[in-house]
BAMIBA-401287 format. One record per atom (N, C-alpha, C): residue number from 1; chain; x, y, z. Coordinates in steps of 0.2 Angstrom, whole numbers, plus 2048, in hexadecimal, padded with zeros to 3 digits. Each point is the difference from the previous one (the first is absolute). Layout:
% residues N
<node i="NUM" ch="A" px="X" py="Y" pz="Z"/>
...
This chain:
% residues 69
<node i="1" ch="A" px="90B" py="DA1" pz="EAD"/>
<node i="1" ch="A" px="804" py="805" pz="804"/>
<node i="1" ch="A" px="7FD" py="807" pz="800"/>
<node i="2" ch="A" px="800" py="804" pz="805"/>
<node i="2" ch="A" px="7FD" py="806" pz="800"/>
<node i="2" ch="A" px="803" py="805" pz="7FC"/>
<node i="3" ch="A" px="7FD" py="805" pz="7FD"/>
<node i="3" ch="A" px="803" py="805" pz="7FB"/>
<node i="3" ch="A" px="805" py="804" pz="804"/>
<node i="4" ch="A" px="7FE" py="802" pz="807"/>
<node i="4" ch="A" px="805" py="804" pz="803"/>
<node i="4" ch="A" px="807" py="7FD" pz="802"/>
<node i="5" ch="A" px="800" py="7F9" pz="7FF"/>
<node i="5" ch="A" px="807" py="7FD" pz="800"/>
<node i="5" ch="A" px="803" py="801" pz="7FA"/>
<node i="6" ch="A" px="7FD" py="800" pz="7FA"/>
<node i="6" ch="A" px="803" py="801" pz="7FA"/>
<node i="6" ch="A" px="802" py="807" pz="7FE"/>
<node i="7" ch="A" px="7FD" py="805" pz="803"/>
<node i="7" ch="A" px="801" py="807" pz="7FE"/>
<node i="7" ch="A" px="802" py="804" pz="807"/>
<node i="8" ch="A" px="804" py="7FE" pz="804"/>
<node i="8" ch="A" px="802" py="803" pz="806"/>
<node i="8" ch="A" px="802" py="807" pz="7FF"/>
<node i="9" ch="A" px="804" py="801" pz="7FB"/>
<node i="9" ch="A" px="803" py="807" pz="7FF"/>
<node i="9" ch="A" px="7FA" py="805" pz="7FE"/>
<node i="10" ch="A" px="7FC" py="7FD" pz="7FC"/>
<node i="10" ch="A" px="7FB" py="805" pz="7FD"/>
<node i="10" ch="A" px="7FB" py="802" pz="806"/>
<node i="11" ch="A" px="7FF" py="7FB" pz="804"/>
<node i="11" ch="A" px="7FB" py="802" pz="806"/>
<node i="11" ch="A" px="802" py="804" pz="805"/>
<node i="12" ch="A" px="807" py="802" pz="800"/>
<node i="12" ch="A" px="803" py="805" pz="804"/>
<node i="12" ch="A" px="7FF" py="807" pz="7FD"/>
<node i="13" ch="A" px="7FC" py="804" pz="804"/>
<node i="13" ch="A" px="7FF" py="807" pz="7FE"/>
<node i="13" ch="A" px="807" py="804" pz="800"/>
<node i="14" ch="A" px="801" py="804" pz="7FB"/>
<node i="14" ch="A" px="806" py="804" pz="7FF"/>
<node i="14" ch="A" px="801" py="805" pz="807"/>
<node i="15" ch="A" px="7FB" py="802" pz="802"/>
<node i="15" ch="A" px="800" py="805" pz="806"/>
<node i="15" ch="A" px="801" py="7FC" pz="807"/>
<node i="16" ch="A" px="800" py="7FA" pz="7FF"/>
<node i="16" ch="A" px="801" py="7FC" pz="806"/>
<node i="16" ch="A" px="7FA" py="7FF" pz="805"/>
<node i="17" ch="A" px="7FA" py="804" pz="7FE"/>
<node i="17" ch="A" px="7FA" py="7FF" pz="804"/>
<node i="17" ch="A" px="7FD" py="7FA" pz="7FF"/>
<node i="18" ch="A" px="7FC" py="7FE" pz="805"/>
<node i="18" ch="A" px="7FC" py="7F9" pz="7FF"/>
<node i="18" ch="A" px="7F9" py="802" pz="7FE"/>
<node i="19" ch="A" px="7FE" py="806" pz="7FF"/>
<node i="19" ch="A" px="7F9" py="802" pz="7FF"/>
<node i="19" ch="A" px="7FF" py="800" pz="7F8"/>
<node i="20" ch="A" px="7FA" py="7FE" pz="7FE"/>
<node i="20" ch="A" px="7FE" py="800" pz="7F9"/>
<node i="20" ch="A" px="801" py="7F9" pz="7FD"/>
<node i="21" ch="A" px="7FD" py="800" pz="7FA"/>
<node i="21" ch="A" px="800" py="7F9" pz="7FD"/>
<node i="21" ch="A" px="806" py="800" pz="7FA"/>
<node i="22" ch="A" px="803" py="7FA" pz="7FF"/>
<node i="22" ch="A" px="805" py="800" pz="7FB"/>
<node i="22" ch="A" px="7FC" py="7FE" pz="7FA"/>
<node i="23" ch="A" px="802" py="803" pz="7FA"/>
<node i="23" ch="A" px="7FD" py="7FF" pz="7FA"/>
<node i="23" ch="A" px="805" py="7FE" pz="7FB"/>
<node i="24" ch="A" px="7FE" py="7FB" pz="7FC"/>
<node i="24" ch="A" px="805" py="7FD" pz="7FA"/>
<node i="24" ch="A" px="7FC" py="800" pz="7FA"/>
<node i="25" ch="A" px="803" py="803" pz="7FB"/>
<node i="25" ch="A" px="7FD" py="800" pz="7F9"/>
<node i="25" ch="A" px="804" py="7FB" pz="7FC"/>
<node i="26" ch="A" px="7FD" py="7FC" pz="7FC"/>
<node i="26" ch="A" px="804" py="7FB" pz="7FD"/>
<node i="26" ch="A" px="7FD" py="7FF" pz="7F9"/>
<node i="27" ch="A" px="804" py="800" pz="7FB"/>
<node i="27" ch="A" px="7FE" py="7FE" pz="7F9"/>
<node i="27" ch="A" px="7FD" py="7F9" pz="7FF"/>
<node i="28" ch="A" px="7FA" py="7FF" pz="7FE"/>
<node i="28" ch="A" px="7FE" py="7FA" pz="7FF"/>
<node i="28" ch="A" px="803" py="7FC" pz="7FA"/>
<node i="29" ch="A" px="803" py="803" pz="7FC"/>
<node i="29" ch="A" px="803" py="7FD" pz="7FA"/>
<node i="29" ch="A" px="807" py="7FE" pz="801"/>
<node i="30" ch="A" px="804" py="804" pz="803"/>
<node i="30" ch="A" px="807" py="7FE" pz="801"/>
<node i="30" ch="A" px="802" py="7FF" pz="807"/>
<node i="31" ch="A" px="7FC" py="802" pz="805"/>
<node i="31" ch="A" px="801" py="7FF" pz="807"/>
<node i="31" ch="A" px="805" py="805" pz="803"/>
<node i="32" ch="A" px="801" py="806" pz="7FD"/>
<node i="32" ch="A" px="805" py="805" pz="803"/>
<node i="32" ch="A" px="7FC" py="803" pz="805"/>
<node i="33" ch="A" px="803" py="802" pz="805"/>
<node i="33" ch="A" px="7FD" py="803" pz="806"/>
<node i="33" ch="A" px="802" py="808" pz="801"/>
<node i="34" ch="A" px="7FB" py="804" pz="802"/>
<node i="34" ch="A" px="801" py="807" pz="801"/>
<node i="34" ch="A" px="7FD" py="802" pz="806"/>
<node i="35" ch="A" px="804" py="805" pz="803"/>
<node i="35" ch="A" px="7FD" py="803" pz="807"/>
<node i="35" ch="A" px="7FB" py="806" pz="7FE"/>
<node i="36" ch="A" px="801" py="803" pz="7FA"/>
<node i="36" ch="A" px="7FB" py="806" pz="7FF"/>
<node i="36" ch="A" px="7FB" py="7FD" pz="7FB"/>
<node i="37" ch="A" px="7FA" py="803" pz="800"/>
<node i="37" ch="A" px="7FB" py="7FE" pz="7FB"/>
<node i="37" ch="A" px="802" py="802" pz="7F9"/>
<node i="38" ch="A" px="7FF" py="7FC" pz="7FB"/>
<node i="38" ch="A" px="801" py="801" pz="7F9"/>
<node i="38" ch="A" px="7FA" py="7FE" pz="7FC"/>
<node i="39" ch="A" px="800" py="802" pz="7FA"/>
<node i="39" ch="A" px="7FB" py="7FE" pz="7FB"/>
<node i="39" ch="A" px="802" py="7FB" pz="7FB"/>
<node i="40" ch="A" px="807" py="801" pz="7FF"/>
<node i="40" ch="A" px="803" py="7FB" pz="7FB"/>
<node i="40" ch="A" px="806" py="7FE" pz="802"/>
<node i="41" ch="A" px="802" py="7F9" pz="800"/>
<node i="41" ch="A" px="806" py="7FD" pz="802"/>
<node i="41" ch="A" px="806" py="803" pz="7FB"/>
<node i="42" ch="A" px="805" py="803" pz="804"/>
<node i="42" ch="A" px="806" py="803" pz="7FC"/>
<node i="42" ch="A" px="804" py="7FA" pz="7FD"/>
<node i="43" ch="A" px="7FF" py="7FA" pz="802"/>
<node i="43" ch="A" px="804" py="7FA" pz="7FE"/>
<node i="43" ch="A" px="7FD" py="7FD" pz="7FA"/>
<node i="44" ch="A" px="7FA" py="7FF" pz="800"/>
<node i="44" ch="A" px="7FD" py="7FC" pz="7FA"/>
<node i="44" ch="A" px="7FA" py="804" pz="7FD"/>
<node i="45" ch="A" px="7FF" py="806" pz="802"/>
<node i="45" ch="A" px="7FA" py="804" pz="7FD"/>
<node i="45" ch="A" px="7F9" py="7FE" pz="801"/>
<node i="46" ch="A" px="7FF" py="7FB" pz="804"/>
<node i="46" ch="A" px="7FA" py="7FD" pz="802"/>
<node i="46" ch="A" px="7FC" py="805" pz="804"/>
<node i="47" ch="A" px="7F9" py="800" pz="7FF"/>
<node i="47" ch="A" px="7FC" py="805" pz="804"/>
<node i="47" ch="A" px="7FC" py="7FD" pz="806"/>
<node i="48" ch="A" px="801" py="7F9" pz="801"/>
<node i="48" ch="A" px="7FD" py="7FC" pz="805"/>
<node i="48" ch="A" px="804" py="800" pz="806"/>
<node i="49" ch="A" px="7FF" py="805" pz="805"/>
<node i="49" ch="A" px="804" py="801" pz="806"/>
<node i="49" ch="A" px="7FB" py="7FE" pz="806"/>
<node i="50" ch="A" px="803" py="7FB" pz="804"/>
<node i="50" ch="A" px="7FC" py="7FE" pz="806"/>
<node i="50" ch="A" px="802" py="804" pz="806"/>
<node i="51" ch="A" px="7FC" py="801" pz="804"/>
<node i="51" ch="A" px="802" py="804" pz="806"/>
<node i="51" ch="A" px="7FE" py="7FC" pz="806"/>
<node i="52" ch="A" px="805" py="7FE" pz="805"/>
<node i="52" ch="A" px="7FF" py="7FC" pz="806"/>
<node i="52" ch="A" px="801" py="805" pz="806"/>
<node i="53" ch="A" px="7FB" py="800" pz="805"/>
<node i="53" ch="A" px="801" py="803" pz="806"/>
<node i="53" ch="A" px="801" py="7FC" pz="806"/>
<node i="54" ch="A" px="805" py="801" pz="804"/>
<node i="54" ch="A" px="802" py="7FC" pz="805"/>
<node i="54" ch="A" px="7FF" py="804" pz="807"/>
<node i="55" ch="A" px="7FA" py="7FE" pz="803"/>
<node i="55" ch="A" px="800" py="804" pz="807"/>
<node i="55" ch="A" px="805" py="7FF" pz="805"/>
<node i="56" ch="A" px="802" py="805" pz="803"/>
<node i="56" ch="A" px="806" py="7FF" pz="805"/>
<node i="56" ch="A" px="7FC" py="7FF" pz="807"/>
<node i="57" ch="A" px="804" py="7FD" pz="804"/>
<node i="57" ch="A" px="7FD" py="7FF" pz="807"/>
<node i="57" ch="A" px="800" py="806" pz="804"/>
<node i="58" ch="A" px="7FB" py="802" pz="803"/>
<node i="58" ch="A" px="800" py="805" pz="805"/>
<node i="58" ch="A" px="800" py="7FE" pz="807"/>
<node i="59" ch="A" px="806" py="801" pz="803"/>
<node i="59" ch="A" px="801" py="7FE" pz="807"/>
<node i="59" ch="A" px="7FB" py="802" pz="805"/>
<node i="60" ch="A" px="7FD" py="806" pz="7FF"/>
<node i="60" ch="A" px="7FB" py="802" pz="804"/>
<node i="60" ch="A" px="7F9" py="7FD" pz="7FF"/>
<node i="61" ch="A" px="7FF" py="7FD" pz="7FA"/>
<node i="61" ch="A" px="7F9" py="7FD" pz="7FF"/>
<node i="61" ch="A" px="7FF" py="7FA" pz="804"/>
<node i="62" ch="A" px="7F9" py="7FF" pz="801"/>
<node i="62" ch="A" px="7FE" py="7FB" pz="804"/>
<node i="62" ch="A" px="800" py="7FA" pz="7FB"/>
<node i="63" ch="A" px="803" py="7FA" pz="802"/>
<node i="63" ch="A" px="801" py="7FB" pz="7FB"/>
<node i="63" ch="A" px="7F9" py="7FC" pz="7FF"/>
<node i="64" ch="A" px="7FC" py="800" pz="805"/>
<node i="64" ch="A" px="7F9" py="7FE" pz="7FF"/>
<node i="64" ch="A" px="7FB" py="805" pz="801"/>
<node i="65" ch="A" px="7FD" py="802" pz="7FA"/>
<node i="65" ch="A" px="7FB" py="806" pz="801"/>
<node i="65" ch="A" px="7FA" py="7FF" pz="804"/>
<node i="66" ch="A" px="7FF" py="7F9" pz="801"/>
<node i="66" ch="A" px="7FA" py="7FE" pz="804"/>
<node i="66" ch="A" px="801" py="801" pz="807"/>
<node i="67" ch="A" px="807" py="800" pz="802"/>
<node i="67" ch="A" px="802" py="801" pz="807"/>
<node i="67" ch="A" px="801" py="7F9" pz="803"/>
<node i="68" ch="A" px="800" py="7FB" pz="7FD"/>
<node i="68" ch="A" px="801" py="7F9" pz="802"/>
<node i="68" ch="A" px="807" py="7FF" pz="801"/>
<node i="69" ch="A" px="802" py="7FA" pz="803"/>
<node i="69" ch="A" px="807" py="7FE" pz="801"/>
<node i="69" ch="A" px="802" py="7FC" pz="7FB"/>
């Protein structure tokens, strides 16, 4: 199952714009998720924080950069 189906609320930008990438910070120890970058998990005090970037679709971008169909 695609991650964007699991985290639909997170992937929505607060300002409602569609530009930019969505970013998720997740504790590798307890799995807590955060929108802002952190150095230490406030839940379990672990320092191993994973960062995932989800590129958003740009409606003006060419879907095939080679120009093919």
